[in-house]
C-alpha positions as CSV (number, residue, x, y, z in Angstrom):
1,M,-63.1,-217.0,-144.1
2,S,-65.3,-218.0,-140.8
3,K,-65.9,-215.9,-138.1
4,T,-63.7,-217.9,-135.6
5,V,-61.1,-217.1,-138.1
6,K,-61.7,-213.5,-138.4
7,A,-61.7,-213.3,-134.6
8,W,-58.5,-215.2,-134.2
9,L,-57.0,-213.1,-136.9
10,A,-58.3,-210.1,-135.0
11,V,-56.6,-210.9,-132.0
12,S,-53.7,-211.5,-133.3
13,L,-53.6,-208.5,-135.5
14,F,-54.1,-206.7,-131.9
15,I,-51.2,-209.1,-130.2
16,G,-48.9,-207.9,-132.5
17,G,-49.6,-204.2,-133.2
18,V,-50.1,-203.0,-129.8
19,I,-49.1,-205.3,-127.1
20,S,-45.6,-206.1,-128.6
21,L,-45.3,-202.5,-128.0
22,F,-45.0,-203.6,-124.0
23,A,-42.7,-206.3,-124.8
24,S,-38.7,-206.4,-122.9
25,S,-36.1,-204.4,-125.0
26,H,-33.4,-206.7,-122.9
27,P,-31.9,-209.5,-124.7
28,D,-33.3,-212.4,-124.9
29,G,-31.5,-215.4,-122.9
30,L,-29.4,-216.4,-126.3
31,E,-28.7,-212.7,-126.9
32,K,-27.1,-212.3,-123.1
33,A,-25.3,-215.3,-124.0
34,G,-23.7,-214.6,-127.0
35,E,-23.0,-210.8,-125.6
36,E,-21.3,-211.9,-122.6
37,T,-19.4,-214.9,-124.2
38,G,-18.2,-212.0,-127.2
39,Y,-19.7,-214.6,-129.9
40,I,-22.1,-212.3,-130.9
41,N,-19.1,-209.7,-132.0
42,K,-17.9,-212.7,-134.7
43,A,-21.2,-213.9,-135.6
44,T,-22.5,-213.5,-139.1
45,S,-25.8,-213.8,-141.4
46,Y,-26.2,-215.5,-144.2
47,L,-29.5,-213.9,-145.0
48,H,-30.6,-210.1,-144.9
49,S,-33.8,-209.4,-142.3
50,P,-36.6,-207.1,-144.6
51,L,-37.3,-206.1,-140.5
52,P,-34.6,-206.1,-138.5
53,D,-35.0,-205.6,-134.5
54,Y,-38.1,-205.7,-135.5
55,T,-38.8,-202.4,-136.9
56,V,-39.5,-200.9,-140.5
57,P,-36.7,-199.7,-141.7
58,G,-36.7,-195.6,-143.0
59,V,-39.6,-195.5,-140.1
60,K,-39.1,-194.0,-136.7
61,S,-40.8,-194.2,-133.0
62,W,-42.9,-196.9,-131.8
63,L,-44.8,-196.9,-135.3
64,S,-41.9,-198.9,-137.0
65,S,-42.6,-201.9,-134.5
66,S,-46.0,-201.9,-134.3
67,M,-45.9,-202.3,-138.4
68,A,-43.1,-204.5,-137.7
69,G,-45.7,-207.3,-135.8
70,L,-48.9,-206.5,-138.4
71,I,-47.2,-207.4,-141.2
72,G,-45.4,-210.2,-139.5
73,V,-49.1,-211.4,-138.8
74,L,-50.6,-210.9,-141.8
75,L,-47.6,-212.5,-144.0
76,T,-47.3,-215.9,-141.5
77,F,-51.8,-215.4,-141.7
78,G,-51.2,-215.7,-145.6
79,V,-48.6,-218.0,-146.2
80,F,-50.8,-220.6,-143.9
81,W,-54.1,-219.6,-145.4
82,L,-52.3,-220.1,-148.3
83,M,-51.2,-223.5,-147.9
84,G,-54.7,-224.6,-146.6
85,K,-55.7,-223.6,-149.9
86,W,-53.4,-225.6,-151.6
87,L,-53.7,-229.0,-149.8
88,A,-57.5,-228.4,-149.3
89,H,-57.7,-228.2,-153.6
90,R,-54.6,-230.9,-153.4
91,N,-57.2,-233.5,-151.4
92,K,-59.7,-233.2,-153.6
């Protein structure tokens, strides 16, 4: 893995694990519109979320949100890193 990729991964982990703690707790535009129209009470979910509301179930406090950010960054990085490896191997 190149130094550039490692540096961007470190920056992403910092943003996901630390800076994300300063995000607004107010609902975004779509969620607010759903609350105002009453749609959010009727909405159903077809998939179970492993990290509901950007928290790790069973972990309390700010650590839960930080861990959810780190897990999200690592999962996203891992998926795209593996896809890149597979595509590079496939094109040889």
